[in-house]
BAFI-3210 file (N, C-alpha, C; in Angstrom, 3 decimals, decimal comma, padded with zeros to 6 digits):
// residues 193
n [1|2|3|4|5|6|7|8|9|10|11|12|13|14|15|16|17|18|19|20|21|22|23|24|25|26|27|28|29|30|31|32|33|34|35|36|37|38|39|40|41|42|43|44|45|46|47|48|49|50|51|52|53|54|55|56|57|58|59|60|61|62|63|64|65|66|67|68|69|70|71|72|73|74|75|76|77|78|79|80|81|82|83|84|85|86|87|88|89|90|91|92|93|94|95|96|97|98|99|100|101|102|103|104|105|106|107|108|109|110|111|112|113|114|115|116|117|118|119|120|121|122|123|124|125|126|127|128|129|130|131|132|133|134|135|136|137|138|139|140|141|142|143|144|145|146|147|148|149|150|151|152|153|154|155|156|157|158|159|160|161|162|163|164|165|166|167|168|169|170|171|172|173|174|175|176|177|178|179|180|181|182|183|184|185|186|187|188|189|190|191|192|193]
n.u [-029,292|-030,489|-033,412|-036,576|-037,916|-036,088|-034,745|-032,579|-031,310|-028,353|-027,400|-026,103|-027,436|-029,569|-030,944|-033,868|-036,402|-039,792|-042,861|-046,411|-049,930|-052,292|-055,362|-056,394|-054,518|-051,375|-048,482|-045,251|-042,498|-039,711|-037,495|-035,529|-032,844|-033,476|-036,108|-039,588|-040,755|-039,235|-038,853|-041,242|-044,742|-046,290|-048,651|-050,483|-050,523|-051,649|-054,226|-055,216|-055,255|-057,184|-059,425|-060,019|-062,462|-062,988|-063,447|-063,959|-063,740|-062,235|-059,654|-056,679|-054,556|-051,566|-050,063|-046,815|-045,699|-043,684|-042,190|-044,318|-046,514|-049,250|-050,407|-049,896|-051,250|-053,894|-054,222|-055,256|-057,937|-058,968|-059,161|-056,762|-053,558|-051,528|-048,454|-046,639|-043,612|-041,010|-038,601|-035,945|-034,884|-037,025|-038,841|-037,537|-037,611|-040,400|-041,073|-039,739|-041,206|-043,732|-043,266|-042,434|-044,773|-046,365|-048,050|-050,034|-051,341|-050,296|-048,358|-045,273|-044,210|-041,537|-041,064|-042,477|-045,904|-046,905|-046,009|-047,782|-050,336|-053,007|-056,263|-057,723|-060,015|-059,823|-057,692|-054,969|-053,110|-050,412|-049,022|-045,799|-045,132|-042,948|-041,637|-042,811|-045,551|-045,979|-045,082|-046,763|-049,324|-049,112|-048,919|-051,477|-053,066|-052,160|-052,952|-055,718|-056,167|-055,674|-057,766|-060,758|-064,059|-066,352|-064,653|-062,730|-060,662|-058,241|-056,549|-054,163|-053,246|-051,462|-053,066|-051,615|-049,670|-050,594|-053,060|-055,545|-055,164|-054,518|-056,929|-058,513|-057,330|-057,860|-060,617|-060,960|-060,421|-061,794|-065,176|-066,630|-065,911|-064,800|-064,166|-063,165|-062,277|-061,205|-058,620|-056,419|-054,919|-054,688|-056,061|-058,167|-058,789|-061,353|-062,186|-064,312|-064,532]
n.v [051,956|054,869|055,144|056,853|056,817|057,115|058,521|060,402|061,420|060,759|061,026|063,119|066,402|067,378|069,787|070,667|072,393|071,805|072,151|072,274|071,978|071,892|071,132|073,305|075,329|076,752|075,474|075,525|073,435|072,734|070,079|067,129|064,686|061,504|061,900|061,194|060,767|062,793|064,021|064,719|065,385|062,591|060,279|058,994|060,733|062,998|062,012|061,513|064,136|065,297|063,850|064,129|065,353|068,446|071,105|074,592|074,819|072,684|070,845|069,612|066,757|065,758|062,877|061,606|063,551|064,234|066,435|068,132|068,335|067,412|068,424|071,217|071,841|071,366|073,148|075,630|075,413|074,863|075,245|074,774|073,107|070,393|069,032|066,068|064,211|061,728|061,994|064,063|065,706|065,879|067,235|069,718|070,614|070,717|072,787|074,898|074,912|075,635|078,331|079,146|078,885|080,700|080,081|080,316|078,940|076,527|073,999|072,326|069,280|067,500|064,246|061,497|060,300|060,084|062,277|064,305|066,315|066,939|066,630|065,806|066,496|065,663|063,358|062,612|060,387|059,286|056,491|055,189|052,788|051,154|050,889|048,821|046,629|046,453|048,916|050,674|049,828|050,427|053,227|053,790|052,893|054,649|057,041|056,813|057,177|059,890|061,000|062,796|062,105|061,004|061,973|061,973|059,712|059,434|057,452|056,651|054,122|051,917|049,423|047,124|047,205|046,393|047,575|046,357|044,668|046,589|047,943|045,926|045,764|048,360|048,179|046,529|048,144|050,550|051,723|052,477|052,121|052,719|052,596|055,531|056,394|055,001|054,772|054,652|052,412|052,949|053,196|055,077|055,052|055,612|056,271|056,447|057,567]
n.w [-174,145|-172,565|-170,536|-170,712|-168,329|-166,389|-163,439|-163,106|-165,838|-167,728|-170,244|-172,886|-172,997|-175,524|-176,779|-178,532|-180,407|-180,851|-182,678|-182,623|-183,377|-180,964|-179,625|-181,024|-180,671|-181,455|-180,248|-178,657|-177,832|-175,857|-176,171|-175,441|-175,350|-173,754|-172,963|-173,419|-176,726|-178,188|-180,670|-181,885|-181,202|-180,053|-181,576|-179,847|-177,637|-178,849|-179,476|-176,920|-175,826|-177,519|-176,742|-174,001|-171,846|-170,714|-168,345|-167,395|-164,566|-163,710|-161,982|-162,947|-163,250|-164,677|-165,209|-165,303|-167,011|-168,836|-171,159|-171,085|-172,914|-172,817|-170,367|-170,647|-173,053|-172,299|-170,249|-170,894|-170,805|-168,313|-164,679|-163,145|-163,427|-162,525|-163,212|-163,184|-162,891|-162,786|-164,011|-164,005|-166,010|-167,800|-166,151|-165,830|-168,477|-168,828|-167,058|-168,341|-170,689|-169,812|-169,258|-171,824|-173,320|-172,103|-169,867|-166,994|-164,967|-164,156|-162,604|-161,998|-160,730|-159,542|-159,018|-157,104|-157,283|-154,746|-153,356|-153,695|-152,258|-152,567|-154,178|-157,401|-160,101|-162,676|-164,168|-166,211|-168,324|-170,228|-170,166|-168,989|-170,796|-171,474|-169,113|-167,840|-166,805|-164,042|-162,995|-164,434|-163,563|-160,851|-160,965|-161,916|-159,763|-157,730|-158,868|-158,736|-156,008|-155,768|-157,109|-157,126|-155,769|-158,166|-160,065|-163,165|-164,945|-167,415|-169,791|-172,260|-174,561|-176,720|-178,653|-179,327|-177,416|-174,981|-174,222|-173,792|-171,566|-169,688|-169,608|-168,467|-165,914|-164,928|-164,853|-162,679|-160,488|-160,701|-160,622|-162,921|-166,257|-169,578|-173,144|-174,416|-176,824|-179,900|-182,074|-184,808|-183,893|-181,214|-177,899|-175,900|-172,625|-170,357|-167,061|-164,186|-160,871]
ca.u [-029,877|-031,143|-034,864|-037,217|-038,418|-034,925|-034,868|-031,517|-030,659|-026,944|-027,072|-025,914|-028,639|-029,573|-032,167|-034,470|-037,755|-040,791|-044,075|-047,576|-051,225|-052,991|-056,632|-056,591|-053,478|-050,006|-047,638|-043,850|-041,959|-038,306|-037,333|-034,128|-032,654|-033,939|-037,512|-040,461|-041,195|-038,501|-038,809|-042,574|-045,810|-046,709|-050,052|-051,275|-050,680|-052,617|-055,566|-055,618|-055,578|-058,453|-060,522|-060,337|-063,553|-062,482|-064,300|-063,202|-063,528|-061,481|-058,257|-056,177|-053,238|-050,921|-049,128|-045,746|-045,937|-042,636|-041,885|-045,501|-047,458|-050,648|-050,815|-049,882|-052,311|-055,193|-054,252|-056,014|-059,363|-059,353|-058,735|-055,353|-052,925|-050,268|-047,772|-045,668|-042,761|-039,814|-037,426|-035,567|-034,719|-038,383|-039,414|-036,902|-038,167|-041,813|-041,084|-039,357|-042,302|-044,799|-042,904|-042,379|-046,143|-047,046|-049,107|-049,940|-052,107|-049,721|-047,208|-044,551|-043,684|-040,593|-041,071|-043,496|-047,278|-047,146|-045,628|-048,879|-051,158|-054,383|-056,947|-058,028|-061,217|-059,423|-056,308|-054,627|-051,847|-049,863|-048,125|-044,490|-045,343|-041,669|-041,203|-043,408|-046,912|-045,971|-044,967|-047,976|-050,441|-048,913|-049,281|-052,939|-053,592|-051,848|-053,792|-057,076|-056,171|-055,662|-058,939|-061,937|-065,268|-066,943|-063,623|-062,489|-059,292|-058,043|-055,258|-054,044|-052,267|-051,592|-053,695|-050,586|-048,759|-051,236|-054,210|-056,648|-054,866|-054,621|-058,373|-058,973|-056,851|-058,625|-061,974|-060,944|-060,297|-062,740|-066,528|-067,138|-064,810|-065,214|-063,253|-063,649|-061,893|-060,350|-058,151|-055,055|-054,232|-054,645|-057,303|-058,242|-059,628|-061,910|-062,759|-064,875|-064,471]
ca.v [053,291|055,341|055,122|058,108|056,668|057,299|059,711|061,371|061,064|061,148|061,245|064,541|067,186|067,818|070,591|071,082|072,934|071,298|072,969|071,523|072,555|070,998|071,741|074,571|076,319|076,435|075,457|075,156|072,659|072,335|068,663|066,718|063,242|060,871|062,186|060,483|061,393|064,057|064,623|065,194|064,968|061,279|060,151|058,672|061,971|063,834|061,436|061,745|065,559|065,527|063,085|064,552|066,320|069,324|072,268|075,698|074,669|071,457|070,771|068,481|066,192|065,068|061,904|061,278|064,650|064,457|067,863|068,923|068,547|067,196|069,387|072,584|072,035|071,362|074,196|076,784|075,100|074,476|076,152|074,585|071,850|069,952|068,040|065,367|063,223|061,415|062,307|065,437|066,467|066,145|068,284|070,997|071,010|071,070|074,139|075,844|074,960|076,429|079,733|079,358|078,997|081,738|079,454|080,852|078,140|075,182|073,748|071,093|068,616|066,444|063,224|060,440|060,746|060,102|063,574|065,254|066,374|067,338|065,767|066,357|065,902|065,056|062,869|062,092|059,663|058,490|055,816|054,709|051,371|050,426|050,659|047,551|046,676|046,690|050,368|051,302|049,518|051,187|054,618|053,842|052,793|055,893|058,082|056,665|057,768|061,346|061,408|063,124|061,334|061,349|062,474|061,146|059,297|059,086|056,841|056,215|053,053|051,204|048,112|046,072|047,327|046,021|048,400|045,524|044,218|047,788|048,151|044,924|046,170|049,539|047,703|045,905|049,116|051,652|051,209|052,813|052,158|052,578|053,132|056,840|056,580|054,016|055,408|054,425|051,426|053,418|053,198|055,984|054,469|056,609|055,657|057,417|057,076]
ca.w [-174,273|-171,349|-170,609|-170,297|-166,963|-165,528|-162,589|-163,397|-167,104|-167,853|-171,656|-173,174|-173,278|-176,929|-176,841|-179,795|-180,231|-181,776|-182,689|-183,085|-183,037|-180,037|-179,204|-181,713|-180,366|-181,862|-179,054|-178,848|-176,723|-175,818|-175,856|-175,385|-175,226|-172,516|-172,667|-174,341|-177,976|-178,244|-182,001|-182,274|-180,308|-180,545|-181,962|-178,658|-176,871|-179,565|-179,314|-175,527|-175,703|-178,221|-176,145|-172,631|-171,676|-169,661|-168,076|-166,791|-163,121|-163,429|-161,516|-163,720|-162,970|-165,797|-164,611|-166,246|-167,956|-169,827|-171,353|-170,769|-174,021|-172,438|-169,354|-171,171|-174,048|-171,617|-169,222|-171,369|-170,727|-166,953|-163,605|-162,812|-163,839|-161,920|-164,043|-162,347|-163,562|-161,980|-164,815|-163,692|-167,257|-168,277|-165,290|-166,189|-169,770|-168,622|-166,469|-169,396|-171,660|-169,190|-169,517|-173,279|-173,825|-171,310|-169,077|-165,628|-164,001|-164,208|-161,733|-162,291|-159,540|-159,902|-157,981|-157,112|-157,038|-153,299|-152,776|-153,889|-151,061|-152,833|-155,138|-158,719|-160,680|-163,955|-164,202|-167,531|-168,328|-171,317|-169,227|-169,451|-171,104|-171,491|-167,725|-167,423|-166,261|-162,591|-162,809|-164,975|-162,668|-159,611|-161,260|-162,006|-158,392|-157,025|-159,465|-158,205|-154,665|-155,919|-157,870|-156,325|-156,027|-159,475|-160,970|-164,349|-165,216|-168,818|-170,104|-173,646|-174,785|-177,992|-178,541|-179,380|-176,273|-173,736|-173,842|-173,303|-170,195|-168,852|-169,440|-167,489|-164,593|-164,519|-164,546|-161,350|-159,394|-160,904|-160,833|-164,258|-167,226|-170,973|-174,142|-174,856|-178,230|-180,555|-183,312|-185,260|-183,065|-179,838|-177,136|-174,763|-171,577|-169,440|-165,851|-163,246|-159,485]
c.u [-030,621|-032,651|-035,453|-037,826|-037,279|-035,062|-033,855|-030,808|-029,216|-026,524|-026,914|-027,247|-028,558|-030,892|-032,584|-035,858|-038,652|-042,048|-045,211|-048,837|-051,990|-054,209|-056,787|-055,557|-052,129|-049,131|-046,226|-043,365|-040,463|-038,280|-035,843|-034,059|-033,174|-035,300|-038,344|-040,838|-040,556|-038,547|-040,147|-043,573|-046,340|-048,221|-050,946|-051,534|-051,717|-054,043|-056,077|-056,051|-056,935|-059,648|-060,951|-061,444|-063,216|-063,340|-063,496|-062,917|-062,646|-060,073|-057,699|-054,794|-052,767|-049,822|-048,094|-045,742|-044,883|-042,340|-043,139|-046,557|-048,918|-051,113|-050,886|-051,022|-053,690|-055,332|-055,088|-057,519|-059,836|-058,783|-057,246|-054,869|-051,685|-049,711|-046,682|-044,907|-041,581|-038,526|-037,077|-035,376|-036,093|-039,022|-038,835|-037,473|-039,625|-041,921|-040,735|-040,498|-043,529|-044,524|-042,953|-043,777|-047,017|-048,263|-048,946|-050,629|-051,566|-048,456|-046,585|-043,966|-042,773|-040,552|-042,181|-044,875|-047,560|-046,770|-046,736|-049,858|-052,616|-054,967|-057,354|-059,327|-060,998|-057,959|-056,076|-053,259|-051,585|-048,736|-046,803|-044,528|-044,041|-041,091|-041,810|-044,767|-046,945|-045,937|-046,255|-049,154|-050,331|-049,293|-050,803|-053,555|-053,355|-052,674|-055,202|-057,195|-056,293|-056,891|-060,123|-063,094|-065,943|-065,935|-063,380|-060,993|-059,217|-056,636|-055,272|-052,971|-052,517|-052,232|-052,624|-049,559|-049,501|-052,442|-055,343|-056,395|-054,904|-056,090|-058,930|-058,560|-057,651|-060,046|-062,065|-060,939|-061,209|-064,133|-067,083|-065,970|-065,380|-064,057|-063,850|-063,338|-060,994|-059,914|-056,696|-054,264|-054,081|-056,032|-057,176|-059,261|-060,075|-062,559|-063,285|-064,896|-065,843]
c.v [053,646|055,458|056,439|058,029|056,776|058,591|060,791|060,968|061,570|061,345|062,749|065,208|067,663|068,543|070,856|071,629|072,347|072,152|072,114|072,288|071,533|071,722|073,150|075,642|075,838|076,565|075,023|074,417|072,442|070,859|068,347|065,196|062,782|061,364|061,512|061,351|062,769|064,756|065,181|064,743|063,650|061,209|059,844|059,900|062,877|063,320|061,677|063,201|065,862|064,934|063,590|065,600|067,169|070,577|073,346|075,535|073,475|071,728|069,486|068,058|065,442|064,192|061,479|062,286|064,798|065,939|068,737|069,096|068,432|068,279|070,808|072,796|072,075|072,513|075,411|076,617|074,734|075,450|076,020|073,205|071,625|068,876|067,400|064,334|062,921|061,789|063,792|066,301|066,826|067,262|069,651|071,513|071,442|072,476|075,191|075,999|075,681|077,913|080,056|079,585|079,954|081,206|079,897|079,992|076,723|075,096|072,417|070,559|067,489|065,439|062,209|061,039|060,882|061,438|064,618|065,164|066,734|066,465|066,548|065,754|065,372|064,625|062,242|061,417|059,011|057,718|055,364|053,199|050,583|050,203|049,378|047,725|046,959|048,190|051,055|051,065|050,276|052,658|054,783|053,805|054,082|057,063|058,019|057,311|059,288|061,893|061,661|062,188|061,885|061,978|061,491|060,947|058,876|058,524|056,430|055,135|052,432|049,843|047,028|046,171|047,149|046,826|047,558|045,041|045,406|048,089|047,183|045,305|047,363|049,137|047,063|046,938|050,334|051,085|051,437|052,975|051,982|052,992|054,445|057,075|055,441|054,632|055,042|053,446|051,834|053,339|054,203|055,380|055,589|055,875|056,767|056,794|057,129]
c.w [-172,994|-171,556|-170,132|-168,910|-165,940|-164,727|-162,965|-164,700|-167,151|-169,311|-171,906|-173,518|-174,730|-177,194|-178,289|-179,487|-181,302|-181,638|-183,219|-182,698|-182,211|-179,481|-179,762|-181,446|-180,881|-180,621|-179,424|-177,612|-176,904|-175,440|-175,827|-175,379|-173,860|-172,036|-173,756|-175,535|-178,190|-179,600|-182,487|-181,223|-180,857|-180,736|-180,753|-177,799|-177,524|-179,372|-177,896|-175,335|-176,342|-177,474|-174,774|-172,645|-170,462|-169,567|-167,343|-165,300|-162,747|-162,908|-162,092|-163,253|-164,203|-165,211|-165,649|-167,380|-169,040|-169,947|-171,328|-171,836|-173,592|-171,467|-169,868|-172,158|-173,405|-170,617|-169,620|-171,178|-169,323|-165,927|-163,307|-163,239|-162,982|-162,840|-163,184|-163,170|-162,640|-162,705|-164,630|-164,944|-167,826|-167,463|-165,618|-167,506|-169,636|-168,033|-167,511|-170,410|-171,121|-169,471|-171,016|-173,867|-173,010|-170,546|-167,631|-164,567|-163,835|-163,368|-162,104|-160,990|-160,008|-158,757|-158,187|-156,895|-155,550|-152,655|-152,938|-152,721|-151,326|-153,934|-156,390|-159,234|-162,091|-163,820|-165,567|-167,481|-169,685|-170,635|-169,841|-169,686|-171,011|-170,091|-167,160|-166,761|-164,773|-162,302|-163,258|-164,034|-161,345|-159,821|-161,346|-160,609|-157,608|-157,575|-158,902|-156,825|-154,743|-156,646|-156,939|-156,671|-157,281|-160,432|-162,105|-164,586|-166,681|-169,009|-171,561|-173,738|-176,153|-177,735|-178,478|-178,251|-174,948|-173,308|-173,253|-171,879|-169,222|-168,577|-168,392|-166,076|-164,076|-164,121|-163,161|-160,225|-159,525|-161,159|-162,246|-165,223|-168,627|-171,879|-174,627|-176,323|-178,680|-181,873|-183,576|-184,413|-181,610|-179,209|-176,012|-173,798|-170,642|-168,276|-164,944|-161,859|-158,849]
res [x|x|x|x|x|x|x|x|x|x|x|x|x|x|x|x|x|x|x|x|x|x|x|x|x|x|x|x|x|x|x|x|x|x|x|x|x|x|x|x|x|x|x|x|x|x|x|x|x|x|x|x|x|x|x|x|x|x|x|x|x|x|x|x|x|x|x|x|x|x|x|x|x|x|x|x|x|x|x|x|x|x|x|x|x|x|x|x|x|x|x|x|x|x|x|x|x|x|x|x|x|x|x|x|x|x|x|x|x|x|x|x|x|x|x|x|x|x|x|x|x|x|x|x|x|x|x|x|x|x|x|x|x|x|x|x|x|x|x|x|x|x|x|x|x|x|x|x|x|x|x|x|x|x|x|x|x|x|x|x|x|x|x|x|x|x|x|x|x|x|x|x|x|x|x|x|x|x|x|x|x|x|x|x|x|x|x|x|x|x|x|x|x]
***
């Protein structure tokens, strides 16, 4: 089976529309095969969205945005959002979902984090756990580079899928780390630069 961390998915496109209430807004998302959680907004994503503390002046980066659930749902509460993913199908869907939800302050970048040239004061990530710890740890390190001084980094992971080891790794590279939320077998890790 093709992985959602694949750059150029070759599985047949099977578009569907899902709907959910996120941060008090009913949002619609086009999804397809070869993207993460194509049938519904996963529980970890929902917990992350609920937990992020965001302000109107914030510039937010959504790392591994998929079809855009996190970035789009948070875009209504901040100045601007950049969503980035390596999966070209996910990026196309994220762009379509920006239009579908009438969002005007959000940009989608298809590629690596290294292609971004500016910094953010909030970075969020529901990491591609199945891609392996090496990939996840590299994304965390690259995210730290893009985070402004005193900026906040949020990551959600299942306890049984390595959340504790991810927390340990984050603790090695960030000066301030805590669990912002524990719920339903998931942990939201919050770090400050």
